C-alpha positions in Angstrom: 13.5 7.1 -19.1 14.0 7.2 -15.5 15.4 10.4 -14.0 18.0 10.5 -11.5 17.4 11.6 -7.9 18.5 10.6 -4.4 16.4 7.6 -4.0 17.3 4.0 -5.4 16.8 3.5 -8.6 14.0 0.2 -8.1 12.1 2.8 -6.2 12.1 5.1 -9.2 11.0 2.6 -11.3 8.2 1.5 -9.2 6.9 5.1 -9.0 7.4 5.4 -12.9 5.1 2.1 -13.2 2.4 3.0 -11.0 2.2 6.8 -12.2 2.3 5.0 -15.9 -0.9 3.2 -14.5 -2.7 6.0 -13.0 -2.1 7.9 -16.0 -3.8 5.0 -18.4 -0.6 3.9 -20.0 -1.1 0.5 -18.6 -4.9 -0.7 -17.6 -6.0 -3.7 -15.4 -5.2 -6.7 -17.2 -2.9 -5.3 -19.6 0.6 -7.2 -20.3 3.3 -5.2 -19.6 6.4 -5.5 -22.4 8.8 -8.0 -21.6 11.4 -7.6 -19.2 14.4 -6.7 -21.9 11.8 -4.3 -23.8 10.6 -2.5 -20.6 14.2 -2.3 -19.2 15.6 -0.8 -22.3 12.7 1.7 -22.4 13.4 3.0 -19.0 17.1 3.1 -19.3 18.0 0.7 -16.3 19.2 -3.2 -16.0 16.9 -6.1 -16.2 18.0 -6.9 -12.4 16.8 -3.3 -11.3 13.4 -3.8 -13.1 12.9 -7.2 -11.4 13.5 -5.8 -8.1 10.8 -3.2 -8.5 8.4 -6.1 -10.4 9.1 -8.0 -7.2 7.9 -5.6 -4.8 4.7 -4.1 -7.4 4.0 -8.0 -7.2 3.8 -8.0 -3.3 1.8 -5.0 -3.7 -0.5 -6.8 -5.8 0.0 -4.3 -8.4 1.2 -6.6 -10.9 1.0 -10.4 -11.4 4.0 -12.5 -13.4 3.0 -15.8 -14.9 5.9 -17.5 -15.6 6.5 -18.1 -19.7 3.5 -15.9 -20.2 4.0 -12.3 -19.0 3.5 -9.6 -16.5 0.1 -8.3 -16.3 -1.6 -5.2 -14.3 -4.0 -6.2 -11.6 -7.2 -4.9 -11.0 -6.6 -1.6 -9.1 -6.4 -2.3 -5.5 -8.6 -0.2 -3.1 -5.8 1.1 -0.8 -2.1 0.2 -0.6 1.0 1.7 1.2 4.5 0.4 1.0 6.9 0.0 4.0 8.9 2.9 2.5 6.0 5.1 3.2 3.2 4.7 5.8 -0.1 6.7 5.8 -3.1 6.8 8.2 -6.4 4.8 7.0 -8.0 8.3 6.3 -5.1 9.2 4.3 -4.7 6.0 2.5 -8.4 6.5 1.6 -8.2 9.9 0.6 -5.5 8.9 -1.4 -7.8 6.5 -3.1 -10.0 9.3 -4.2 -12.7 8.4 -1.5 -14.4 10.1 1.2 -13.3 8.3 4.7 -15.9 7.7 7.5 -16.3 5.9 10.8 -18.6 3.7 12.2 -18.3 3.5 16.1 -19.4 0.2 17.4 -18.1 0.4 20.7 -16.3 2.4 23.5 -15.4 1.7 27.3 -13.2 1.9 29.7 -11.2 -0.8 31.2 -8.2 -1.3 33.8 -5.1 -2.0 31.9 -3.1 -5.3 32.4 0.3 -6.0 33.0 0.8 -6.3 29.3 -1.0 -3.0 28.6 1.4 -1.3 31.0 4.4 -2.8 29.3 2.8 -2.1 25.8 2.0 1.6 26.5 5.2 2.0 28.9 3.0 2.9 31.9 4.6 2.9 35.5 1.3 1.5 36.9 -2.3 0.1 36.1 -4.4 3.1 34.9 -7.6 3.2 32.8 -7.8 2.8 29.5 -10.3 3.6 26.9 -11.1 0.9 24.6 -12.4 2.1 21.1 -14.1 -0.6 18.4 -15.0 1.1 15.0 -15.1 0.4 11.3 -13.5 2.7 9.2 -15.5 3.0 5.7 -14.3 4.4 1.9 -17.3 6.2 0.4 -19.5 4.3 2.9 -18.3 0.9 2.6 -16.6 -0.9 5.1 -12.6 -1.2 4.6 -10.8 -1.5 8.0 -11.8 -2.8 11.4 -10.1 -1.1 14.2 -9.9 -2.1 18.0 -8.0 -0.2 20.4 
């Protein structure tokens, strides 16, 4: 059953399904109960469940196969939905991995007019450009250039 709180019901359903996956109720490759059964278990409408499943599919947490069922995907390395954004370091930590950085280069360049607009600068200034790779448990996961 979903407990009422201030958030939209479909977000609560998403959190419930994600926590069930983390708790081992559902494992990678396992088929979820039918929409009818799952909506009945959670005490929600099928329309609310479908919205939650659509978002979970967009986040690559589940995969839906028409006429076959809904299955749990292999656990993604990292995810962060639009409703909550985190730094790369925080996402790596939330994935229970150790964040790291491999610095590739850094140099000072003069800003362009485009840079001035982007960073709301009044005049051309020097800009430090950093190129690096972020790692999780020593494995490269994100290339950063800024």
